[in-house]
PDB file of N, CA, C and O in Angstrom:
ATOM      1  N   MET A   1      25.848  17.881 -13.396  1.00  0.00           N
ATOM      2  CA  MET A   1      24.957  16.740 -13.457  1.00  0.00           C
ATOM      3  C   MET A   1      24.702  16.261 -12.032  1.00  0.00           C
ATOM      4  O   MET A   1      25.637  16.076 -11.253  1.00  0.00           O
ATOM      5  N   ALA A   2      23.440  16.066 -11.703  1.00  0.00           N
ATOM      6  CA  ALA A   2      23.073  15.589 -10.364  1.00  0.00           C
ATOM      7  C   ALA A   2      23.061  14.069 -10.351  1.00  0.00           C
ATOM      8  O   ALA A   2      22.563  13.425 -11.274  1.00  0.00           O
ATOM      9  N   ILE A   3      23.609  13.523  -9.303  1.00  0.00           N
ATOM     10  CA  ILE A   3      23.597  12.073  -9.130  1.00  0.00           C
ATOM     11  C   ILE A   3      22.697  11.769  -7.938  1.00  0.00           C
ATOM     12  O   ILE A   3      22.889  12.297  -6.843  1.00  0.00           O
ATOM     13  N   THR A   4      21.719  10.913  -8.174  1.00  0.00           N
ATOM     14  CA  THR A   4      20.814  10.536  -7.086  1.00  0.00           C
ATOM     15  C   THR A   4      21.061   9.081  -6.739  1.00  0.00           C
ATOM     16  O   THR A   4      21.427   8.272  -7.592  1.00  0.00           O
ATOM     17  N   SER A   5      20.855   8.767  -5.481  1.00  0.00           N
ATOM     18  CA  SER A   5      21.034   7.382  -5.074  1.00  0.00           C
ATOM     19  C   SER A   5      19.676   6.717  -4.956  1.00  0.00           C
ATOM     20  O   SER A   5      18.678   7.367  -4.645  1.00  0.00           O
ATOM     21  N   GLY A   6      19.648   5.419  -5.206  1.00  0.00           N
ATOM     22  CA  GLY A   6      18.411   4.668  -5.062  1.00  0.00           C
ATOM     23  C   GLY A   6      17.461   4.904  -6.212  1.00  0.00           C
ATOM     24  O   GLY A   6      17.776   5.563  -7.202  1.00  0.00           O
ATOM     25  N   MET A   7      16.296   4.341  -6.038  1.00  0.00           N
ATOM     26  CA  MET A   7      15.274   4.457  -7.072  1.00  0.00           C
ATOM     27  C   MET A   7      14.380   5.665  -6.797  1.00  0.00           C
ATOM     28  O   MET A   7      14.276   6.136  -5.665  1.00  0.00           O
ATOM     29  N   ALA A   8      13.753   6.142  -7.830  1.00  0.00           N
ATOM     30  CA  ALA A   8      12.821   7.257  -7.680  1.00  0.00           C
ATOM     31  C   ALA A   8      11.585   6.796  -6.918  1.00  0.00           C
ATOM     32  O   ALA A   8      11.171   5.642  -7.025  1.00  0.00           O
ATOM     33  N   LYS A   9      11.002   7.714  -6.146  1.00  0.00           N
ATOM     34  CA  LYS A   9       9.775   7.393  -5.427  1.00  0.00           C
ATOM     35  C   LYS A   9       8.613   7.352  -6.407  1.00  0.00           C
ATOM     36  O   LYS A   9       8.516   8.181  -7.312  1.00  0.00           O
ATOM     37  N   ILE A  10       7.747   6.393  -6.217  1.00  0.00           N
ATOM     38  CA  ILE A  10       6.541   6.312  -7.023  1.00  0.00           C
ATOM     39  C   ILE A  10       5.499   7.213  -6.374  1.00  0.00           C
ATOM     40  O   ILE A  10       5.272   7.139  -5.166  1.00  0.00           O
ATOM     41  N   THR A  11       4.882   8.044  -7.158  1.00  0.00           N
ATOM     42  CA  THR A  11       3.862   8.952  -6.662  1.00  0.00           C
ATOM     43  C   THR A  11       2.535   8.588  -7.300  1.00  0.00           C
ATOM     44  O   THR A  11       2.441   8.425  -8.516  1.00  0.00           O
ATOM     45  N   ILE A  12       1.520   8.463  -6.475  1.00  0.00           N
ATOM     46  CA  ILE A  12       0.171   8.184  -6.961  1.00  0.00           C
ATOM     47  C   ILE A  12      -0.673   9.413  -6.675  1.00  0.00           C
ATOM     48  O   ILE A  12      -0.800   9.842  -5.528  1.00  0.00           O
ATOM     49  N   ARG A  13      -1.234   9.959  -7.702  1.00  0.00           N
ATOM     50  CA  ARG A  13      -2.068  11.158  -7.528  1.00  0.00           C
ATOM     51  C   ARG A  13      -3.499  10.713  -7.235  1.00  0.00           C
ATOM     52  O   ARG A  13      -4.047   9.829  -7.893  1.00  0.00           O
ATOM     53  N   SER A  14      -4.078  11.351  -6.232  1.00  0.00           N
ATOM     54  CA  SER A  14      -5.444  11.036  -5.823  1.00  0.00           C
ATOM     55  C   SER A  14      -6.217  12.319  -5.602  1.00  0.00           C
ATOM     56  O   SER A  14      -5.636  13.381  -5.379  1.00  0.00           O
ATOM     57  N   THR A  15      -7.524  12.210  -5.666  1.00  0.00           N
ATOM     58  CA  THR A  15      -8.388  13.347  -5.403  1.00  0.00           C
ATOM     59  C   THR A  15      -9.244  13.012  -4.193  1.00  0.00           C
ATOM     60  O   THR A  15      -9.835  11.935  -4.119  1.00  0.00           O
ATOM     61  N   PHE A  16      -9.308  13.945  -3.238  1.00  0.00           N
ATOM     62  CA  PHE A  16     -10.101  13.758  -2.038  1.00  0.00           C
ATOM     63  C   PHE A  16     -11.009  14.958  -1.848  1.00  0.00           C
ATOM     64  O   PHE A  16     -10.672  16.078  -2.231  1.00  0.00           O
ATOM     65  N   ALA A  17     -12.153  14.709  -1.257  1.00  0.00           N
ATOM     66  CA  ALA A  17     -13.061  15.796  -0.895  1.00  0.00           C
ATOM     67  C   ALA A  17     -12.902  16.026   0.605  1.00  0.00           C
ATOM     68  O   ALA A  17     -13.200  15.138   1.404  1.00  0.00           O
ATOM     69  N   LEU A  18     -12.437  17.208   0.988  1.00  0.00           N
ATOM     70  CA  LEU A  18     -12.218  17.545   2.391  1.00  0.00           C
ATOM     71  C   LEU A  18     -13.093  18.721   2.778  1.00  0.00           C
ATOM     72  O   LEU A  18     -13.324  19.627   1.977  1.00  0.00           O
ATOM     73  N   ASP A  19     -13.577  18.699   4.012  1.00  0.00           N
ATOM     74  CA  ASP A  19     -14.371  19.822   4.497  1.00  0.00           C
ATOM     75  C   ASP A  19     -13.425  20.997   4.777  1.00  0.00           C
ATOM     76  O   ASP A  19     -12.221  20.800   4.942  1.00  0.00           O
ATOM     77  N   PRO A  20     -13.969  22.207   4.831  1.00  0.00           N
ATOM     78  CA  PRO A  20     -13.129  23.398   5.024  1.00  0.00           C
ATOM     79  C   PRO A  20     -12.273  23.346   6.297  1.00  0.00           C
ATOM     80  O   PRO A  20     -11.131  23.805   6.282  1.00  0.00           O
ATOM     81  N   GLU A  21     -12.801  22.798   7.388  1.00  0.00           N
ATOM     82  CA  GLU A  21     -12.041  22.738   8.638  1.00  0.00           C
ATOM     83  C   GLU A  21     -10.804  21.842   8.488  1.00  0.00           C
ATOM     84  O   GLU A  21      -9.737  22.158   9.012  1.00  0.00           O
ATOM     85  N   THR A  22     -10.957  20.730   7.771  1.00  0.00           N
ATOM     86  CA  THR A  22      -9.829  19.823   7.563  1.00  0.00           C
ATOM     87  C   THR A  22      -8.778  20.478   6.680  1.00  0.00           C
ATOM     88  O   THR A  22      -7.581  20.357   6.939  1.00  0.00           O
ATOM     89  N   VAL A  23      -9.223  21.174   5.634  1.00  0.00           N
ATOM     90  CA  VAL A  23      -8.284  21.877   4.746  1.00  0.00           C
ATOM     91  C   VAL A  23      -7.524  22.942   5.528  1.00  0.00           C
ATOM     92  O   VAL A  23      -6.318  23.110   5.352  1.00  0.00           O
ATOM     93  N   GLU A  24      -8.227  23.647   6.379  1.00  0.00           N
ATOM     94  CA  GLU A  24      -7.585  24.687   7.191  1.00  0.00           C
ATOM     95  C   GLU A  24      -6.541  24.066   8.130  1.00  0.00           C
ATOM     96  O   GLU A  24      -5.438  24.591   8.280  1.00  0.00           O
ATOM     97  N   ALA A  25      -6.903  22.957   8.748  1.00  0.00           N
ATOM     98  CA  ALA A  25      -5.959  22.279   9.647  1.00  0.00           C
ATOM     99  C   ALA A  25      -4.750  21.764   8.862  1.00  0.00           C
ATOM    100  O   ALA A  25      -3.616  21.881   9.325  1.00  0.00           O
ATOM    101  N   LEU A  26      -4.988  21.195   7.678  1.00  0.00           N
ATOM    102  CA  LEU A  26      -3.891  20.709   6.838  1.00  0.00           C
ATOM    103  C   LEU A  26      -2.989  21.855   6.410  1.00  0.00           C
ATOM    104  O   LEU A  26      -1.764  21.732   6.449  1.00  0.00           O
ATOM    105  N   ASP A  27      -3.583  22.962   6.005  1.00  0.00           N
ATOM    106  CA  ASP A  27      -2.791  24.139   5.627  1.00  0.00           C
ATOM    107  C   ASP A  27      -1.925  24.606   6.796  1.00  0.00           C
ATOM    108  O   ASP A  27      -0.747  24.917   6.622  1.00  0.00           O
ATOM    109  N   GLY A  28      -2.522  24.652   7.986  1.00  0.00           N
ATOM    110  CA  GLY A  28      -1.793  25.097   9.161  1.00  0.00           C
ATOM    111  C   GLY A  28      -0.631  24.184   9.508  1.00  0.00           C
ATOM    112  O   GLY A  28       0.460  24.657   9.826  1.00  0.00           O
ATOM    113  N   LEU A  29      -0.859  22.866   9.447  1.00  0.00           N
ATOM    114  CA  LEU A  29       0.227  21.923   9.737  1.00  0.00           C
ATOM    115  C   LEU A  29       1.337  22.023   8.700  1.00  0.00           C
ATOM    116  O   LEU A  29       2.519  22.009   9.045  1.00  0.00           O
ATOM    117  N   ALA A  30       0.956  22.125   7.437  1.00  0.00           N
ATOM    118  CA  ALA A  30       1.960  22.241   6.375  1.00  0.00           C
ATOM    119  C   ALA A  30       2.812  23.490   6.590  1.00  0.00           C
ATOM    120  O   ALA A  30       4.029  23.458   6.409  1.00  0.00           O
ATOM    121  N   ALA A  31       2.170  24.580   6.975  1.00  0.00           N
ATOM    122  CA  ALA A  31       2.910  25.822   7.214  1.00  0.00           C
ATOM    123  C   ALA A  31       3.810  25.684   8.443  1.00  0.00           C
ATOM    124  O   ALA A  31       4.959  26.123   8.420  1.00  0.00           O
ATOM    125  N   THR A  32       3.299  25.085   9.501  1.00  0.00           N
ATOM    126  CA  THR A  32       4.086  24.909  10.724  1.00  0.00           C
ATOM    127  C   THR A  32       5.307  24.038  10.471  1.00  0.00           C
ATOM    128  O   THR A  32       6.403  24.320  10.956  1.00  0.00           O
ATOM    129  N   TRP A  33       5.097  22.978   9.706  1.00  0.00           N
ATOM    130  CA  TRP A  33       6.196  22.037   9.432  1.00  0.00           C
ATOM    131  C   TRP A  33       7.054  22.490   8.256  1.00  0.00           C
ATOM    132  O   TRP A  33       8.083  21.877   7.973  1.00  0.00           O
ATOM    133  N   ASP A  34       6.645  23.554   7.567  1.00  0.00           N
ATOM    134  CA  ASP A  34       7.351  24.082   6.398  1.00  0.00           C
ATOM    135  C   ASP A  34       7.509  23.020   5.316  1.00  0.00           C
ATOM    136  O   ASP A  34       8.591  22.825   4.761  1.00  0.00           O
ATOM    137  N   VAL A  35       6.389  22.332   5.029  1.00  0.00           N
ATOM    138  CA  VAL A  35       6.369  21.305   3.982  1.00  0.00           C
ATOM    139  C   VAL A  35       5.128  21.528   3.125  1.00  0.00           C
ATOM    140  O   VAL A  35       4.265  22.340   3.455  1.00  0.00           O
ATOM    141  N   SER A  36       5.057  20.804   2.037  1.00  0.00           N
ATOM    142  CA  SER A  36       3.871  20.886   1.179  1.00  0.00           C
ATOM    143  C   SER A  36       2.683  20.230   1.885  1.00  0.00           C
ATOM    144  O   SER A  36       2.844  19.486   2.852  1.00  0.00           O
ATOM    145  N   LYS A  37       1.497  20.527   1.378  1.00  0.00           N
ATOM    146  CA  LYS A  37       0.308  19.889   1.941  1.00  0.00           C
ATOM    147  C   LYS A  37       0.363  18.379   1.720  1.00  0.00           C
ATOM    148  O   LYS A  37      -0.085  17.606   2.567  1.00  0.00           O
ATOM    149  N   SER A  38       0.907  17.966   0.591  1.00  0.00           N
ATOM    150  CA  SER A  38       1.022  16.527   0.325  1.00  0.00           C
ATOM    151  C   SER A  38       1.924  15.851   1.356  1.00  0.00           C
ATOM    152  O   SER A  38       1.601  14.774   1.857  1.00  0.00           O
ATOM    153  N   GLU A  39       3.058  16.486   1.672  1.00  0.00           N
ATOM    154  CA  GLU A  39       3.972  15.928   2.669  1.00  0.00           C
ATOM    155  C   GLU A  39       3.332  15.917   4.051  1.00  0.00           C
ATOM    156  O   GLU A  39       3.499  14.962   4.809  1.00  0.00           O
ATOM    157  N   ALA A  40       2.603  16.975   4.379  1.00  0.00           N
ATOM    158  CA  ALA A  40       1.911  17.019   5.670  1.00  0.00           C
ATOM    159  C   ALA A  40       0.896  15.888   5.754  1.00  0.00           C
ATOM    160  O   ALA A  40       0.791  15.220   6.783  1.00  0.00           O
ATOM    161  N   LEU A  41       0.156  15.673   4.686  1.00  0.00           N
ATOM    162  CA  LEU A  41      -0.834  14.599   4.661  1.00  0.00           C
ATOM    163  C   LEU A  41      -0.162  13.235   4.783  1.00  0.00           C
ATOM    164  O   LEU A  41      -0.669  12.363   5.490  1.00  0.00           O
ATOM    165  N   ARG A  42       0.976  13.032   4.102  1.00  0.00           N
ATOM    166  CA  ARG A  42       1.719  11.764   4.231  1.00  0.00           C
ATOM    167  C   ARG A  42       2.124  11.531   5.677  1.00  0.00           C
ATOM    168  O   ARG A  42       1.973  10.424   6.195  1.00  0.00           O
ATOM    169  N   ARG A  43       2.641  12.578   6.339  1.00  0.00           N
ATOM    170  CA  ARG A  43       3.069  12.447   7.732  1.00  0.00           C
ATOM    171  C   ARG A  43       1.886  12.099   8.639  1.00  0.00           C
ATOM    172  O   ARG A  43       1.997  11.263   9.537  1.00  0.00           O
ATOM    173  N   ILE A  44       0.770  12.749   8.388  1.00  0.00           N
ATOM    174  CA  ILE A  44      -0.418  12.508   9.204  1.00  0.00           C
ATOM    175  C   ILE A  44      -0.887  11.060   9.048  1.00  0.00           C
ATOM    176  O   ILE A  44      -1.206  10.397  10.035  1.00  0.00           O
ATOM    177  N   VAL A  45      -0.926  10.579   7.818  1.00  0.00           N
ATOM    178  CA  VAL A  45      -1.378   9.208   7.573  1.00  0.00           C
ATOM    179  C   VAL A  45      -0.411   8.210   8.207  1.00  0.00           C
ATOM    180  O   VAL A  45      -0.849   7.246   8.835  1.00  0.00           O
ATOM    181  N   ARG A  46       0.901   8.427   8.052  1.00  0.00           N
ATOM    182  CA  ARG A  46       1.890   7.523   8.669  1.00  0.00           C
ATOM    183  C   ARG A  46       1.725   7.494  10.186  1.00  0.00           C
ATOM    184  O   ARG A  46       1.764   6.427  10.799  1.00  0.00           O
ATOM    185  N   THR A  47       1.542   8.651  10.778  1.00  0.00           N
ATOM    186  CA  THR A  47       1.388   8.732  12.232  1.00  0.00           C
ATOM    187  C   THR A  47       0.118   8.026  12.682  1.00  0.00           C
ATOM    188  O   THR A  47       0.136   7.297  13.674  1.00  0.00           O
ATOM    189  N   ALA A  48      -0.976   8.229  11.974  1.00  0.00           N
ATOM    190  CA  ALA A  48      -2.235   7.559  12.325  1.00  0.00           C
ATOM    191  C   ALA A  48      -2.081   6.044  12.218  1.00  0.00           C
ATOM    192  O   ALA A  48      -2.602   5.310  13.058  1.00  0.00           O
ATOM    193  N   ALA A  49      -1.372   5.569  11.193  1.00  0.00           N
ATOM    194  CA  ALA A  49      -1.159   4.133  11.032  1.00  0.00           C
ATOM    195  C   ALA A  49      -0.335   3.578  12.192  1.00  0.00           C
ATOM    196  O   ALA A  49      -0.631   2.495  12.696  1.00  0.00           O
ATOM    197  N   LEU A  50       0.690   4.304  12.616  1.00  0.00           N
ATOM    198  CA  LEU A  50       1.499   3.861  13.760  1.00  0.00           C
ATOM    199  C   LEU A  50       0.675   3.815  15.038  1.00  0.00           C
ATOM    200  O   LEU A  50       0.828   2.902  15.850  1.00  0.00           O
ATOM    201  N   ILE A  51      -0.192   4.791  15.213  1.00  0.00           N
ATOM    202  CA  ILE A  51      -1.056   4.813  16.401  1.00  0.00           C
ATOM    203  C   ILE A  51      -1.978   3.595  16.387  1.00  0.00           C
ATOM    204  O   ILE A  51      -2.173   2.957  17.421  1.00  0.00           O
ATOM    205  N   GLU A  52      -2.538   3.272  15.238  1.00  0.00           N
ATOM    206  CA  GLU A  52      -3.414   2.100  15.127  1.00  0.00           C
ATOM    207  C   GLU A  52      -2.653   0.817  15.454  1.00  0.00           C
ATOM    208  O   GLU A  52      -3.171  -0.048  16.160  1.00  0.00           O
ATOM    209  N   GLU A  53      -1.429   0.692  14.946  1.00  0.00           N
ATOM    210  CA  GLU A  53      -0.612  -0.490  15.243  1.00  0.00           C
ATOM    211  C   GLU A  53      -0.334  -0.592  16.737  1.00  0.00           C
ATOM    212  O   GLU A  53      -0.405  -1.675  17.319  1.00  0.00           O
ATOM    213  N   THR A  54      -0.020   0.538  17.348  1.00  0.00           N
ATOM    214  CA  THR A  54       0.260   0.568  18.777  1.00  0.00           C
ATOM    215  C   THR A  54      -0.982   0.189  19.572  1.00  0.00           C
ATOM    216  O   THR A  54      -0.901  -0.568  20.540  1.00  0.00           O
ATOM    217  N   ASP A  55      -2.136   0.720  19.160  1.00  0.00           N
ATOM    218  CA  ASP A  55      -3.388   0.382  19.836  1.00  0.00           C
ATOM    219  C   ASP A  55      -3.689  -1.103  19.718  1.00  0.00           C
ATOM    220  O   ASP A  55      -4.132  -1.726  20.683  1.00  0.00           O
ATOM    221  N   ALA A  56      -3.452  -1.680  18.531  1.00  0.00           N
ATOM    222  CA  ALA A  56      -3.705  -3.108  18.338  1.00  0.00           C
ATOM    223  C   ALA A  56      -2.789  -3.931  19.233  1.00  0.00           C
ATOM    224  O   ALA A  56      -3.223  -4.919  19.825  1.00  0.00           O
ATOM    225  N   ALA A  57      -1.522  -3.529  19.337  1.00  0.00           N
ATOM    226  CA  ALA A  57      -0.585  -4.248  20.200  1.00  0.00           C
ATOM    227  C   ALA A  57      -1.006  -4.118  21.658  1.00  0.00           C
ATOM    228  O   ALA A  57      -0.909  -5.078  22.421  1.00  0.00           O
ATOM    229  N   SER A  58      -1.472  -2.939  22.047  1.00  0.00           N
ATOM    230  CA  SER A  58      -1.942  -2.735  23.414  1.00  0.00           C
ATOM    231  C   SER A  58      -3.170  -3.583  23.702  1.00  0.00           C
ATOM    232  O   SER A  58      -3.306  -4.137  24.793  1.00  0.00           O
ATOM    233  N   ASP A  59      -4.072  -3.685  22.719  1.00  0.00           N
ATOM    234  CA  ASP A  59      -5.264  -4.516  22.884  1.00  0.00           C
ATOM    235  C   ASP A  59      -4.884  -5.979  23.056  1.00  0.00           C
ATOM    236  O   ASP A  59      -5.466  -6.680  23.884  1.00  0.00           O
ATOM    237  N   ALA A  60      -3.907  -6.445  22.275  1.00  0.00           N
ATOM    238  CA  ALA A  60      -3.467  -7.835  22.383  1.00  0.00           C
ATOM    239  C   ALA A  60      -2.842  -8.088  23.752  1.00  0.00           C
ATOM    240  O   ALA A  60      -3.093  -9.122  24.371  1.00  0.00           O
ATOM    241  N   LEU A  61      -2.039  -7.158  24.217  1.00  0.00           N
ATOM    242  CA  LEU A  61      -1.411  -7.305  25.526  1.00  0.00           C
ATOM    243  C   LEU A  61      -2.463  -7.292  26.630  1.00  0.00           C
ATOM    244  O   LEU A  61      -2.374  -8.068  27.581  1.00  0.00           O
ATOM    245  N   ALA A  62      -3.448  -6.422  26.510  1.00  0.00           N
ATOM    246  CA  ALA A  62      -4.529  -6.364  27.499  1.00  0.00           C
ATOM    247  C   ALA A  62      -5.314  -7.668  27.517  1.00  0.00           C
ATOM    248  O   ALA A  62      -5.689  -8.153  28.584  1.00  0.00           O
ATOM    249  N   ALA A  63      -5.564  -8.240  26.338  1.00  0.00           N
ATOM    250  CA  ALA A  63      -6.274  -9.523  26.268  1.00  0.00           C
ATOM    251  C   ALA A  63      -5.454 -10.623  26.930  1.00  0.00           C
ATOM    252  O   ALA A  63      -6.000 -11.467  27.642  1.00  0.00           O
ATOM    253  N   PHE A  64      -4.145 -10.613  26.696  1.00  0.00           N
ATOM    254  CA  PHE A  64      -3.275 -11.599  27.325  1.00  0.00           C
ATOM    255  C   PHE A  64      -3.302 -11.453  28.846  1.00  0.00           C
ATOM    256  O   PHE A  64      -3.405 -12.445  29.566  1.00  0.00           O
ATOM    257  N   GLU A  65      -3.209 -10.222  29.327  1.00  0.00           N
ATOM    258  CA  GLU A  65      -3.229  -9.982  30.771  1.00  0.00           C
ATOM    259  C   GLU A  65      -4.546 -10.440  31.389  1.00  0.00           C
ATOM    260  O   GLU A  65      -4.558 -11.010  32.480  1.00  0.00           O
ATOM    261  N   GLU A  66      -5.649 -10.194  30.697  1.00  0.00           N
ATOM    262  CA  GLU A  66      -6.956 -10.642  31.198  1.00  0.00           C
ATOM    263  C   GLU A  66      -7.015 -12.170  31.257  1.00  0.00           C
ATOM    264  O   GLU A  66      -7.510 -12.734  32.233  1.00  0.00           O
ATOM    265  N   LEU A  67      -6.515 -12.836  30.222  1.00  0.00           N
ATOM    266  CA  LEU A  67      -6.485 -14.297  30.212  1.00  0.00           C
ATOM    267  C   LEU A  67      -5.617 -14.826  31.347  1.00  0.00           C
ATOM    268  O   LEU A  67      -5.990 -15.771  32.043  1.00  0.00           O
ATOM    269  N   ARG A  68      -4.457 -14.206  31.522  1.00  0.00           N
ATOM    270  CA  ARG A  68      -3.546 -14.634  32.588  1.00  0.00           C
ATOM    271  C   ARG A  68      -4.224 -14.503  33.951  1.00  0.00           C
ATOM    272  O   ARG A  68      -4.094 -15.383  34.802  1.00  0.00           O
ATOM    273  N   GLU A  69      -4.937 -13.415  34.149  1.00  0.00           N
ATOM    274  CA  GLU A  69      -5.635 -13.213  35.422  1.00  0.00           C
ATOM    275  C   GLU A  69      -6.761 -14.226  35.608  1.00  0.00           C
ATOM    276  O   GLU A  69      -6.923 -14.780  36.695  1.00  0.00           O
ATOM    277  N   ARG A  70      -7.538 -14.470  34.552  1.00  0.00           N
ATOM    278  CA  ARG A  70      -8.658 -15.424  34.650  1.00  0.00           C
ATOM    279  C   ARG A  70      -8.167 -16.837  34.927  1.00  0.00           C
ATOM    280  O   ARG A  70      -8.812 -17.593  35.653  1.00  0.00           O
ATOM    281  N   LEU A  71      -7.032 -17.188  34.351  1.00  0.00           N
ATOM    282  CA  LEU A  71      -6.479 -18.536  34.570  1.00  0.00           C
ATOM    283  C   LEU A  71      -5.657 -18.606  35.856  1.00  0.00           C
ATOM    284  O   LEU A  71      -5.181 -19.673  36.242  1.00  0.00           O
ATOM    285  N   ALA A  72      -5.498 -17.472  36.505  1.00  0.00           N
ATOM    286  CA  ALA A  72      -4.696 -17.386  37.727  1.00  0.00           C
ATOM    287  C   ALA A  72      -3.310 -17.999  37.507  1.00  0.00           C
ATOM    288  O   ALA A  72      -2.819 -18.790  38.313  1.00  0.00           O
ATOM    289  N   LEU A  73      -2.702 -17.605  36.389  1.00  0.00           N
ATOM    290  CA  LEU A  73      -1.385 -18.149  36.058  1.00  0.00           C
ATOM    291  C   LEU A  73      -0.320 -17.578  36.987  1.00  0.00           C
ATOM    292  O   LEU A  73      -0.186 -16.364  37.142  1.00  0.00           O
ATOM    293  N   THR A  74       0.410 -18.462  37.580  1.00  0.00           N
ATOM    294  CA  THR A  74       1.556 -18.083  38.386  1.00  0.00           C
ATOM    295  C   THR A  74       2.794 -18.472  37.608  1.00  0.00           C
ATOM    296  O   THR A  74       2.693 -19.217  36.634  1.00  0.00           O
ATOM    297  N   PRO A  75       3.956 -17.992  38.005  1.00  0.00           N
ATOM    298  CA  PRO A  75       5.180 -18.428  37.325  1.00  0.00           C
ATOM    299  C   PRO A  75       5.347 -19.956  37.371  1.00  0.00           C
ATOM    300  O   PRO A  75       5.836 -20.556  36.414  1.00  0.00           O
ATOM    301  N   GLU A  76       4.950 -20.563  38.457  1.00  0.00           N
ATOM    302  CA  GLU A  76       5.078 -22.021  38.582  1.00  0.00           C
ATOM    303  C   GLU A  76       4.151 -22.738  37.600  1.00  0.00           C
ATOM    304  O   GLU A  76       4.562 -23.684  36.928  1.00  0.00           O
ATOM    305  N   LYS A  77       2.891 -22.279  37.520  1.00  0.00           N
ATOM    306  CA  LYS A  77       1.947 -22.886  36.580  1.00  0.00           C
ATOM    307  C   LYS A  77       2.426 -22.704  35.140  1.00  0.00           C
ATOM    308  O   LYS A  77       2.300 -23.606  34.312  1.00  0.00           O
ATOM    309  N   THR A  78       2.973 -21.531  34.859  1.00  0.00           N
ATOM    310  CA  THR A  78       3.465 -21.251  33.511  1.00  0.00           C
ATOM    311  C   THR A  78       4.627 -22.170  33.161  1.00  0.00           C
ATOM    312  O   THR A  78       4.668 -22.714  32.058  1.00  0.00           O
ATOM    313  N   GLU A  79       5.567 -22.354  34.075  1.00  0.00           N
ATOM    314  CA  GLU A  79       6.709 -23.252  33.832  1.00  0.00           C
ATOM    315  C   GLU A  79       6.235 -24.675  33.606  1.00  0.00           C
ATOM    316  O   GLU A  79       6.735 -25.357  32.711  1.00  0.00           O
ATOM    317  N   ALA A  80       5.283 -25.135  34.399  1.00  0.00           N
ATOM    318  CA  ALA A  80       4.756 -26.494  34.242  1.00  0.00           C
ATOM    319  C   ALA A  80       4.107 -26.651  32.870  1.00  0.00           C
ATOM    320  O   ALA A  80       4.291 -27.671  32.206  1.00  0.00           O
ATOM    321  N   TRP A  81       3.349 -25.644  32.446  1.00  0.00           N
ATOM    322  CA  TRP A  81       2.704 -25.695  31.141  1.00  0.00           C
ATOM    323  C   TRP A  81       3.732 -25.718  30.021  1.00  0.00           C
ATOM    324  O   TRP A  81       3.578 -26.454  29.047  1.00  0.00           O
ATOM    325  N   LEU A  82       4.789 -24.907  30.159  1.00  0.00           N
ATOM    326  CA  LEU A  82       5.844 -24.887  29.145  1.00  0.00           C
ATOM    327  C   LEU A  82       6.529 -26.245  29.040  1.00  0.00           C
ATOM    328  O   LEU A  82       6.808 -26.711  27.935  1.00  0.00           O
ATOM    329  N   ARG A  83       6.802 -26.883  30.172  1.00  0.00           N
ATOM    330  CA  ARG A  83       7.421 -28.222  30.146  1.00  0.00           C
ATOM    331  C   ARG A  83       6.498 -29.222  29.465  1.00  0.00           C
ATOM    332  O   ARG A  83       6.962 -30.069  28.702  1.00  0.00           O
ATOM    333  N   GLU A  84       5.197 -29.136  29.731  1.00  0.00           N
ATOM    334  CA  GLU A  84       4.231 -30.040  29.101  1.00  0.00           C
ATOM    335  C   GLU A  84       4.216 -29.843  27.585  1.00  0.00           C
ATOM    336  O   GLU A  84       4.221 -30.813  26.828  1.00  0.00           O
ATOM    337  N   VAL A  85       4.198 -28.589  27.151  1.00  0.00           N
ATOM    338  CA  VAL A  85       4.182 -28.290  25.716  1.00  0.00           C
ATOM    339  C   VAL A  85       5.473 -28.775  25.058  1.00  0.00           C
ATOM    340  O   VAL A  85       5.428 -29.347  23.969  1.00  0.00           O
ATOM    341  N   GLU A  86       6.622 -28.557  25.699  1.00  0.00           N
ATOM    342  CA  GLU A  86       7.895 -29.022  25.142  1.00  0.00           C
ATOM    343  C   GLU A  86       7.885 -30.527  24.989  1.00  0.00           C
ATOM    344  O   GLU A  86       8.369 -31.051  23.986  1.00  0.00           O
ATOM    345  N   GLY A  87       7.337 -31.235  25.974  1.00  0.00           N
ATOM    346  CA  GLY A  87       7.238 -32.689  25.884  1.00  0.00           C
ATOM    347  C   GLY A  87       6.364 -33.124  24.729  1.00  0.00           C
ATOM    348  O   GLY A  87       6.696 -34.076  24.022  1.00  0.00           O
ATOM    349  N   LEU A  88       5.262 -32.446  24.529  1.00  0.00           N
ATOM    350  CA  LEU A  88       4.376 -32.776  23.408  1.00  0.00           C
ATOM    351  C   LEU A  88       5.062 -32.517  22.074  1.00  0.00           C
ATOM    352  O   LEU A  88       4.904 -33.296  21.134  1.00  0.00           O
ATOM    353  N   ARG A  89       5.819 -31.436  21.986  1.00  0.00           N
ATOM    354  CA  ARG A  89       6.483 -31.091  20.732  1.00  0.00           C
ATOM    355  C   ARG A  89       7.572 -32.088  20.371  1.00  0.00           C
ATOM    356  O   ARG A  89       7.834 -32.309  19.189  1.00  0.00           O
ATOM    357  N   GLU A  90       8.207 -32.690  21.358  1.00  0.00           N
ATOM    358  CA  GLU A  90       9.253 -33.663  21.067  1.00  0.00           C
ATOM    359  C   GLU A  90       8.710 -34.831  20.262  1.00  0.00           C
ATOM    360  O   GLU A  90       9.442 -35.423  19.469  1.00  0.00           O
ATOM    361  N   GLY A  91       7.452 -35.172  20.447  1.00  0.00           N
ATOM    362  CA  GLY A  91       6.849 -36.270  19.715  1.00  0.00           C
ATOM    363  C   GLY A  91       6.395 -35.919  18.317  1.00  0.00           C
ATOM    364  O   GLY A  91       5.981 -36.799  17.562  1.00  0.00           O
ATOM    365  N   TRP A  92       6.464 -34.646  17.957  1.00  0.00           N
ATOM    366  CA  TRP A  92       5.986 -34.210  16.647  1.00  0.00           C
ATOM    367  C   TRP A  92       6.971 -34.526  15.524  1.00  0.00           C
ATOM    368  O   TRP A  92       6.572 -34.604  14.362  1.00  0.00           O
ATOM    369  N   GLY A  93       8.227 -34.707  15.846  1.00  0.00           N
ATOM    370  CA  GLY A  93       9.237 -34.949  14.803  1.00  0.00           C
ATOM    371  C   GLY A  93       9.763 -33.655  14.238  1.00  0.00           C
ATOM    372  O   GLY A  93       9.417 -32.573  14.712  1.00  0.00           O
ATOM    373  N   PRO A  94      10.620 -33.764  13.201  1.00  0.00           N
ATOM    374  CA  PRO A  94      11.266 -32.570  12.643  1.00  0.00           C
ATOM    375  C   PRO A  94      10.292 -31.646  11.950  1.00  0.00           C
ATOM    376  O   PRO A  94      10.692 -30.603  11.433  1.00  0.00           O
TER     377      PRO A  94
END
């Protein structure tokens, strides 16, 4: 008798229309990784999602850096602003 830990994975079956070049690339990756095409596709989607998250974080950091440059923020200006904000927050209550 096999004992498995945790809950079973939920699988959702879907149908997609792929062009021949994409199918060929998917077949090649699945063979290279020695996994099913479904597993290869899962890995590809997870990786693409991580790349998008990383790009979004990079965009946010770039926007912050641009703002910092436009405001000519120095460490001294930043400290003064932080002290001002802390003072304002003290009046807000719990």
